[in-house]
DRENFI-911672 format. One record per residue (C-alpha): x, y, z; residue in one letter. Coordinates in pm, 1 decimal. Each point is the difference from the previous one (the first is absolute). Layout:
# residues N
REC          X          Y          Z   r
REC          X          Y          Z   A
...
//
This chain:
# residues 470
REC          X          Y          Z   r
REC     -273.8     -566.7     1390.4   X
REC      320.8     -149.4     -167.4   X
REC      -67.6     -339.9       24.5   X
REC      130.8     -253.3     -224.9   X
REC     -228.0     -247.7     -141.8   X
REC      -58.0     -368.3      148.2   X
REC      264.7     -184.3     -181.5   X
REC     -222.1     -294.6      -58.2   X
REC     -316.2      197.9      -96.1   X
REC      228.4      189.5     -252.5   X
REC      155.8     -317.8     -134.4   X
REC     -353.3     -107.1      -54.1   X
REC     -148.3      314.1     -147.8   X
REC      323.4        0.8     -230.9   X
REC      -87.2     -362.5     -132.0   X
REC     -350.0      106.9      -94.0   X
REC       78.8      300.4     -212.0   X
REC     -180.2      -52.4     -325.2   X
REC     -122.0      261.5     -269.8   X
REC     -244.1     -240.8     -159.9   X
REC     -291.3      130.2      222.1   X
REC       91.0      362.8      -98.2   X
REC       43.5      -51.7     -355.4   X
REC     -290.7     -233.6      -35.2   X
REC     -248.1      260.6      133.5   X
REC      136.9      228.5     -263.0   X
REC      -68.9     -247.5     -265.2   X
REC     -314.4     -108.6      112.2   X
REC     -157.7      348.4      -40.1   X
REC      150.6       73.7     -324.5   X
REC      256.0      251.7      118.6   X
REC      276.4     -232.3     -106.9   X
REC        5.0     -276.2     -289.8   X
REC       33.4     -354.3       96.5   X
REC      318.6      -45.1     -184.3   X
REC      156.0      326.2      133.9   X
REC     -116.4     -125.6      359.1   X
REC      184.5     -331.7      -30.1   X
REC      315.9      190.6     -136.5   X
REC       -9.5      243.4      283.3   X
REC      -66.9     -275.9      262.8   X
REC      296.9     -169.7     -118.4   X
REC      215.0      273.4       -1.5   X
REC     -105.2      132.4      351.5   X
REC       41.0     -359.1      157.0   X
REC      326.7      -36.7     -155.6   X
REC      112.3      312.8      160.3   X
REC     -155.7      -77.3      345.8   X
REC      169.5     -360.5       -7.2   X
REC      345.3      162.4      -77.5   X
REC      -68.5      208.8      309.6   X
REC     -103.2     -267.9      233.7   X
REC      279.8     -237.1     -146.4   X
REC      -63.6     -270.2      280.7   X
REC      315.5     -196.2     -100.5   X
REC      224.7      300.4       65.5   X
REC      169.4      112.9      321.0   X
REC      -37.7      358.5       95.1   X
REC      327.4      102.7      -59.1   X
REC      205.9      248.7     -241.6   X
REC      -77.3     -212.6     -291.7   X
REC     -364.6       18.3       38.5   X
REC        2.1      399.1       35.1   X
REC      246.3       10.9     -310.4   X
REC     -253.1     -221.7     -177.8   X
REC     -295.9      183.7      121.3   X
REC      168.0      323.5     -122.1   X
REC      -35.1     -143.7     -374.6   X
REC     -375.4       51.8       39.1   X
REC       64.4      389.4      -46.9   X
REC       75.0      165.1     -331.5   X
REC      280.4      186.2       94.6   X
REC      197.7     -329.2       99.0   X
REC      -18.4     -121.7     -370.0   X
REC      157.7      330.6     -144.8   X
REC      375.7      -42.9     -109.4   X
REC      213.6       78.6      289.4   X
REC      135.4      303.9     -192.6   X
REC     -323.0      160.6      -36.8   X
REC     -179.3     -120.2      322.7   X
REC     -124.5      234.6      274.3   X
REC      -36.1     -159.1      324.5   X
REC     -275.7      139.0      218.8   X
REC       90.1       54.8      353.8   X
REC     -258.4      275.9      101.0   X
REC     -295.2     -194.6      129.2   X
REC      -94.3      301.8      210.2   X
REC      -95.9      177.9     -323.3   X
REC     -104.7     -257.6     -273.9   X
REC       48.1     -371.1      -62.8   X
REC       -5.8     -196.5     -298.9   X
REC     -283.2     -281.4      -52.7   X
REC       48.6     -345.6      -89.8   X
REC       13.2      -18.5     -379.0   X
REC     -256.3     -301.7        5.7   X
REC     -256.3      217.0      178.1   X
REC       61.3      293.3     -227.8   X
REC      -33.8     -198.0     -339.0   X
REC     -290.6     -183.4      129.3   X
REC     -179.3      324.0      102.5   X
REC       86.2      176.5     -340.1   X
REC     -184.6     -286.4     -175.1   X
REC     -283.9       12.1      255.3   X
REC      -37.2      377.0      -85.3   X
REC      -36.2      -63.6     -351.7   X
REC     -263.1     -278.7       58.2   X
REC     -186.0      243.2      248.1   X
REC       -9.7      279.9     -255.0   X
REC     -208.0     -229.2     -241.5   X
REC     -300.2       61.2      274.8   X
REC      -40.3      299.9      193.7   X
REC     -383.2      -26.7       84.0   X
REC     -140.1      118.3      294.9   X
REC     -166.4     -355.6       48.0   X
REC      364.8     -106.1       94.3   X
REC       78.5      297.9      191.8   X
REC     -304.7       52.1      221.2   X
REC     -164.7     -174.5      311.0   X
REC       92.7     -383.7      -70.0   X
REC      178.7       47.3     -290.6   X
REC      322.4     -198.8      -20.7   X
REC      229.4      308.8       55.3   X
REC     -173.1       77.4      290.3   X
REC       37.1     -354.0      144.0   X
REC      367.6       12.9      -74.0   X
REC       49.0      329.6      210.1   X
REC     -173.9     -167.2      251.5   X
REC      195.0     -317.2       -9.9   X
REC      344.4      187.4       -5.8   X
REC     -117.3      198.6      306.6   X
REC      -59.5     -311.9      185.9   X
REC      351.2     -145.4     -121.7   X
REC      177.3      303.7      110.6   X
REC     -189.6       17.4      321.6   X
REC       86.8     -381.7       94.0   X
REC      361.6       94.9      -80.7   X
REC      -25.0      281.9      241.9   X
REC     -159.6     -202.5      302.6   X
REC     -342.2      156.6      -53.6   X
REC     -302.2     -190.9       37.9   X
REC     -246.1      277.6     -137.0   X
REC      118.4      117.1     -379.7   X
REC     -191.2      309.4       56.4   X
REC      250.2      152.3      238.8   X
REC      203.1       21.1     -288.1   X
REC      -28.2      239.8     -291.4   X
REC      183.2      -41.8     -340.5   X
REC      125.8      338.0      -69.4   X
REC      238.2      147.3     -283.2   X
REC      291.1       40.3      233.7   X
REC      104.8       82.8      346.5   X
REC       25.8      391.3      -95.2   X
REC     -367.6      -19.0      -80.4   X
REC      -74.0     -193.9      321.1   X
REC      211.9      231.7      238.5   X
REC     -177.1      284.7     -156.6   X
REC     -351.0     -153.3       62.2   X
REC      116.7      -16.5      353.6   X
REC      102.8      356.2       54.5   X
REC     -246.1      160.9     -229.1   X
REC     -304.7     -178.9       89.5   X
REC      -13.5       25.9      383.1   X
REC     -307.2      187.6       95.0   X
REC       28.4      -39.3      387.2   X
REC      213.4      334.4       72.5   X
REC     -111.3      260.6      292.7   X
REC      -98.3      347.4     -125.7   X
REC      239.3      171.9      217.2   X
REC      304.6     -140.4     -222.7   X
REC      172.7     -134.5      287.6   X
REC       15.0     -366.0      -68.4   X
REC      327.7     -161.2      -64.1   X
REC      170.5     -255.0     -237.6   X
REC      298.0     -167.4      152.4   X
REC      238.6     -122.5     -281.3   X
REC      327.1     -115.2      -47.6   X
REC      236.8      244.9     -159.9   X
REC      132.3     -276.2     -262.3   X
REC     -346.2      -65.8     -133.4   X
REC      -56.9        2.6     -393.9   X
REC      -98.0      329.8     -140.7   X
REC     -345.8     -156.0      -46.1   X
REC      -32.4      -53.8      371.1   X
REC      186.1      303.2      102.7   X
REC       -9.9      297.4     -232.4   X
REC     -335.1     -104.0     -100.5   X
REC     -127.5       40.7      364.8   X
REC      190.1      349.1       38.4   X
REC     -162.7      127.9     -325.3   X
REC     -331.4      -73.3      130.9   X
REC       83.2      127.5      338.5   X
REC      106.9      349.3     -159.1   X
REC     -210.0       28.1     -295.2   X
REC     -130.9      335.5       -5.7   X
REC     -382.2       17.5        1.0   X
REC       -0.1     -382.1       14.0   X
REC     -205.2     -240.9      246.9   X
REC       44.7        4.8      356.6   X
REC      362.9       72.6       92.2   X
REC      183.3     -226.4      228.7   X
REC      359.9       -9.6      152.2   X
REC      291.1     -240.0     -133.3   X
REC      265.0     -122.2      268.0   X
REC      282.6     -161.0     -122.8   X
REC      197.0     -286.0      196.6   X
REC      383.5      -16.7      -62.2   X
REC      250.3     -234.9      155.2   X
REC      349.2     -147.8      -93.2   X
REC        3.6     -331.5     -137.6   X
REC      192.4     -152.1      288.9   X
REC     -246.0      139.3      250.6   X
REC     -133.2     -255.4      258.4   X
REC     -329.8     -146.0     -126.9   X
REC     -162.3       96.7      322.6   X
REC      116.9      345.6      -58.6   X
REC     -140.7       15.4     -342.7   X
REC     -360.3     -135.1      113.2   X
REC       26.6      265.8      284.9   X
REC       66.1      272.9     -286.8   X
REC     -320.6     -107.4     -158.4   X
REC     -220.8      -44.5      296.9   X
REC       99.0      315.1      177.4   X
REC     -157.8      199.5     -282.2   X
REC     -320.4     -175.3      -11.6   X
REC     -265.6      206.8      182.1   X
REC     -368.9      -13.0       14.4   X
REC       -2.8      212.0     -314.6   X
REC      214.3     -226.3     -189.3   X
REC     -205.0     -140.2     -302.3   X
REC      273.8     -186.4     -180.7   X
REC      342.6     -158.7       65.6   X
REC      175.1     -115.3     -296.4   X
REC      325.0     -125.9      -98.9   X
REC      187.5     -202.1     -273.1   X
REC       64.9     -358.3       72.2   X
REC      337.2       54.6     -189.6   X
REC      107.0      320.0     -116.0   X
REC      135.2       26.1     -351.9   X
REC      196.8      306.9      116.9   X
REC      243.9     -203.5      248.5   X
REC     -117.8     -349.2      -39.6   X
REC      -92.6        8.0      387.9   X
REC     -233.2     -262.2       95.8   X
REC     -253.3      103.3      278.6   X
REC       92.7     -263.5      256.3   X
REC     -306.1     -217.6       66.8   X
REC       -7.8       62.2      381.7   X
REC      -43.5      371.4      -71.6   X
REC     -293.6      -88.0     -218.8   X
REC     -134.6     -219.0      266.7   X
REC       24.4      277.6      262.7   X
REC     -147.5      269.5     -213.5   X
REC     -305.4     -216.3     -102.5   X
REC      -38.9     -107.4      379.9   X
REC       -8.9      352.9      134.8   X
REC     -246.8      120.1     -250.9   X
REC     -239.9     -298.6       25.0   X
REC       15.7       44.6      366.3   X
REC       -2.5      385.9       44.3   X
REC      -90.7      169.2     -329.5   X
REC     -293.7     -170.9     -142.6   X
REC      -61.4      284.3     -221.0   X
REC      343.3       -1.5     -170.7   X
REC       66.9     -184.8     -326.8   X
REC      348.6     -184.1      -45.1   X
REC       98.1       13.1     -352.7   X
REC      296.5     -185.8     -160.4   X
REC      149.5       23.9     -344.6   X
REC      116.7     -344.8      -77.1   X
REC      110.3       51.6     -330.6   X
REC      371.1     -140.8       99.5   X
REC     -188.8     -315.3      158.7   X
REC     -241.2     -167.1     -267.3   X
REC      206.3     -263.1     -166.9   X
REC      295.4       98.5      231.6   X
REC     -112.4     -160.6      329.3   X
REC     -275.6     -235.8       75.7   X
REC     -328.2      222.3      117.5   X
REC     -268.8     -116.4      239.5   X
REC     -255.5      294.0      -39.8   X
REC     -244.8     -177.6      250.4   X
REC      233.1       69.0      256.2   X
REC      141.1      347.0     -135.2   X
REC      133.8      256.0      225.3   X
REC     -225.1      252.4     -158.0   X
REC     -353.7      109.2     -125.4   X
REC      109.7       27.0     -359.2   X
REC      340.0      -95.1     -202.7   X
REC       49.5       71.0     -376.3   X
REC      246.7     -144.1     -282.0   X
REC       67.5        7.6     -348.2   X
REC       39.2     -351.9     -216.2   X
REC      245.3      152.5     -234.8   X
REC      265.0       -8.5      276.0   X
REC      104.9     -313.6      195.4   X
REC     -303.4     -198.1      -88.0   X
REC      103.9       -8.4     -348.4   X
REC     -317.5       57.8     -137.3   X
REC     -174.2      248.1     -272.7   X
REC       37.6      370.3       -2.3   X
REC     -280.8      219.6      122.7   X
REC     -124.8     -276.0      230.7   X
REC       11.3       17.9      384.8   X
REC     -176.6      -55.2      332.6   X
REC     -197.9      172.8      271.2   X
REC      -47.7     -181.4      277.8   X
REC     -240.3      155.8      272.9   X
REC     -176.4     -147.3      315.3   X
REC     -396.2       51.5      -19.8   X
REC      -53.5      192.9      288.3   X
REC      234.0      290.2     -135.2   X
REC     -139.8       -4.6     -360.8   X
REC     -309.0      200.6       54.3   X
REC      237.7      316.1      105.7   X
REC      127.1       38.8     -351.0   X
REC     -173.7      167.1     -291.8   X
REC      137.2     -143.3     -326.5   X
REC      229.4      210.9     -168.7   X
REC     -104.7     -135.9     -336.6   X
REC     -389.3      -58.2      -59.2   X
REC      -77.2     -175.8     -316.6   X
REC     -131.5     -338.2      -99.6   X
REC       95.5     -318.1      193.5   X
REC      152.8     -315.7     -159.0   X
REC     -335.6     -116.4      -98.0   X
REC      -96.7      301.6     -193.4   X
REC     -245.4      132.6      278.4   X
REC       -8.2      349.4      142.6   X
REC      -76.7      -52.0      375.5   X
REC     -190.7      272.9      143.2   X
REC      222.1      194.9      216.9   X
REC     -207.8      -44.3      305.3   X
REC       14.2     -359.7      -44.8   X
REC      391.7      -58.7      -42.8   X
REC      165.3     -316.0      105.5   X
REC       74.9      -32.0      391.1   X
REC      339.7     -127.2     -100.1   X
REC      319.1       30.1     -190.1   X
REC     -208.6      -30.5     -357.0   X
REC     -122.8      359.0       43.0   X
REC      345.9       76.0     -106.6   X
REC      -61.8     -199.5     -337.8   X
REC     -249.9      260.8     -178.3   X
REC      277.8       75.7     -259.5   X
REC     -180.5      -96.9     -324.0   X
REC      113.5     -227.2     -262.9   X
REC      269.4     -231.1      111.1   X
REC      313.0     -176.5     -195.0   X
REC     -182.7     -341.6      -15.3   X
REC      306.8     -181.6      -97.7   X
REC      223.4      165.8      279.0   X
REC     -253.9     -148.1      258.3   X
REC       65.7     -341.6     -157.8   X
REC      367.5      102.8       15.6   X
REC      -19.5       23.0      370.2   X
REC     -189.4     -323.1       69.1   X
REC      294.4     -188.5     -202.8   X
REC      279.8      199.8      185.2   X
REC     -176.0     -102.6      321.1   X
REC       23.5     -365.6     -112.7   X
REC      375.7       32.4      -72.2   X
REC       42.0      119.1      362.0   X
REC     -184.2     -292.7      108.2   X
REC      200.0     -251.6     -201.3   X
REC      318.8      175.8      137.8   X
REC     -102.1      -22.3      359.5   X
REC      182.0     -309.4       83.6   X
REC      322.3      168.1     -127.1   X
REC      -23.3      274.1      273.1   X
REC       28.2      288.7     -249.2   X
REC      -17.1      272.0      274.9   X
REC      329.1     -138.0      125.1   X
REC      173.0       -9.2     -314.7   X
REC      -69.9      371.6      -31.3   X
REC      151.6       54.4      363.8   X
REC      287.9     -233.5     -103.6   X
REC       84.0      229.9     -307.9   X
REC      -27.5      317.3      173.7   X
REC      219.5     -134.8      293.3   X
REC      251.9     -145.2     -258.6   X
REC       21.1      344.3     -170.3   X
REC       54.7      191.6      353.3   X
REC      257.3     -255.9      101.8   X
REC      193.8       56.9     -331.7   X
REC       18.0      343.7       20.5   X
REC      106.4       11.2      383.6   X
REC      281.1     -226.8     -121.2   X
REC      159.6      296.7     -177.1   X
REC       88.1      181.6      326.3   X
REC     -113.5      353.8       13.0   X
REC      -79.2       30.6     -360.8   X
REC     -370.2      -13.6       26.7   X
REC     -199.3      141.6      267.8   X
REC     -332.6     -164.9       24.4   X
REC     -296.4      224.8       36.7   X
REC     -237.9     -329.2       73.6   X
REC       60.3     -187.2      327.1   X
REC      178.5     -313.4      -40.2   X
REC     -221.2     -141.7      280.3   X
REC     -223.7     -268.3     -163.2   X
REC     -240.1       87.2      265.1   X
REC       -2.7      380.9     -147.8   X
REC       17.2      -71.6     -370.6   X
REC     -120.6     -230.8     -259.9   X
REC       41.7       55.4     -366.1   X
REC       93.2      348.4      -65.0   X
REC      377.9      100.8       43.1   X
REC      132.8      351.4      -32.7   X
REC      328.6      127.5       38.1   X
REC      178.5      350.7      -26.2   X
REC      149.8       49.7     -339.4   X
REC      112.9      377.5      -46.4   X
REC       70.1       52.6     -369.1   X
REC      301.1      252.3       82.8   X
REC      252.3       25.8     -258.9   X
REC     -142.4     -269.2     -202.5   X
REC     -177.1       46.7     -372.9   X
REC     -294.1     -184.5      111.0   X
REC     -202.7     -121.5      280.0   X
REC       18.2     -333.2      121.6   X
REC     -360.9      -58.1     -121.8   X
REC       86.5       99.7     -350.7   X
REC      323.7     -159.5      -29.6   X
REC     -119.8     -348.6      101.0   X
REC     -296.8       10.0     -236.6   X
REC      223.4      135.7     -302.5   X
REC      318.7     -183.2       64.3   X
REC       -6.2     -301.5     -238.9   X
REC      154.6     -232.2      228.7   X
REC     -264.7       48.5      257.0   X
REC     -333.0      131.7     -144.4   X
REC     -156.8      -20.4      364.0   X
REC     -323.9      212.4       67.2   X
REC      -15.7      142.4      344.9   X
REC     -121.8      337.2      124.0   X
REC      195.4      296.9      134.0   X
REC      114.7      355.4      -33.5   X
REC      346.0      173.3       49.3   X
REC       -4.8      -66.3      371.4   X
REC     -126.9     -360.5       50.8   X
REC      -76.6     -328.6     -186.9   X
REC     -262.1     -272.7       53.0   X
REC      -17.2     -349.0     -101.8   X
REC     -284.4     -230.1       68.8   X
REC       37.6     -370.8     -101.7   X
REC     -281.2     -210.6      -50.6   X
REC      -55.5     -382.1      -53.9   X
REC       91.9       32.4     -386.8   X
REC      350.2      107.3       88.3   X
REC      270.1     -248.6       96.5   X
REC      299.4       48.6      226.1   X
REC      214.2       28.0     -302.8   X
REC     -201.6      305.4      -93.3   X
REC       28.9      149.3      343.3   X
REC      387.4      -52.5       -9.3   X
REC       36.2      160.3     -354.2   X
REC     -184.3      294.0      144.5   X
REC      252.4       30.6      275.9   X
REC      262.3      -25.4     -234.4   X
REC     -143.9      241.6     -227.2   X
REC      -17.3      262.3      302.1   X
REC      343.1      -55.7       95.3   X
REC      138.3       54.4     -364.5   X
REC     -230.7      341.9        4.1   X
REC      168.1       63.7      339.2   X
REC      357.4      -34.0     -135.4   X
REC      -92.5      195.0     -308.0   X
REC       92.5     -326.9     -208.7   X
REC     -127.9       94.7     -369.3   X
REC       11.0     -233.1     -300.3   X
//
């Protein structure tokens, strides 16, 4: 499931990244002037060539240059806010934002239904984007992938839409206690809502982060009975940064496939898409969701919902409206695949194009092994923190087999005037944007960060710990 792309294939694909077909198709139908189309093509191809940089080695100098493709890196150092919270929100490359802003103005010149229905260019573009994303995720059939607004919507489509509950209310959902609220509290709300649909029972699985992998798998499997309709967990918890070991995921999947065919395995992959290679053709689940605005570096209010066809028919869409062709599908004729989760009315067409362009960027980056870079940054951060002795207690496991890009530490405010979260953001020497409260602090460096950024963040954390004010 987490298989890195073939290096030769990735290199070949990277060499073929070219925006001309996409922009030309928009110009040919009048959505984009020829002059503006040529200018956008040049801008985007310059960006992708800078990303590919075939003459450069993949070293710290390359990643430092790559950082310059993001707006925050061009701000004066005294005013710059360095993002290091990829588990929440990431910046987008400047060239993509500028191009898409121009494209949005051009799109506004022709909002006709002819462009937005059946074989209109905007419909064709969404289908091309779906195909591009599916290819990047290892899927041969793009209709296994719905383009939704974010993982929140997708998780709720799962826990709200299922219609296979037994009438006696004794069906169960087995879930990890560290699931995101949209994949934890949302289940509980629907299980306990007075006067709601058929009730079911929620069983939570907890375990220490240093538990043996076999014990973690057993903790889930022992709770899966003939009445279990769902097993759901988060690939990497945004709470403590624990990454579910792949052997555990394989064991749960094998058990369900062999023994519980009526059970549905659902994975919240919000911390995975853009952080790790994903091969959904060999996924250890029936469905997986993610958001584009996090590790994927894509536009806001876009995300994905993957679902195997044999399970899709078990779900009633939580939203029923026009599909992306502006067609109301009769409710008795819903798509027998993931597209039944796309009946959400008018889409942001330009953001759909942004997804396609972002996927092209990741294709161009593949020879650079960007996912390994994410793990390198996180491991460097944890190594620096551990060099300070007992000062910083890691909440996230330091074992690279149980973590990836999310790093959380204990950071009790105690006598200090401000939390580490606020202090590190506000102090003019650092301006590091992380996440936290009065007890813990989280950093999630991404490929737009450098080793120097991580070192500066740790220096700032130590200054806060020692209460060194200006």
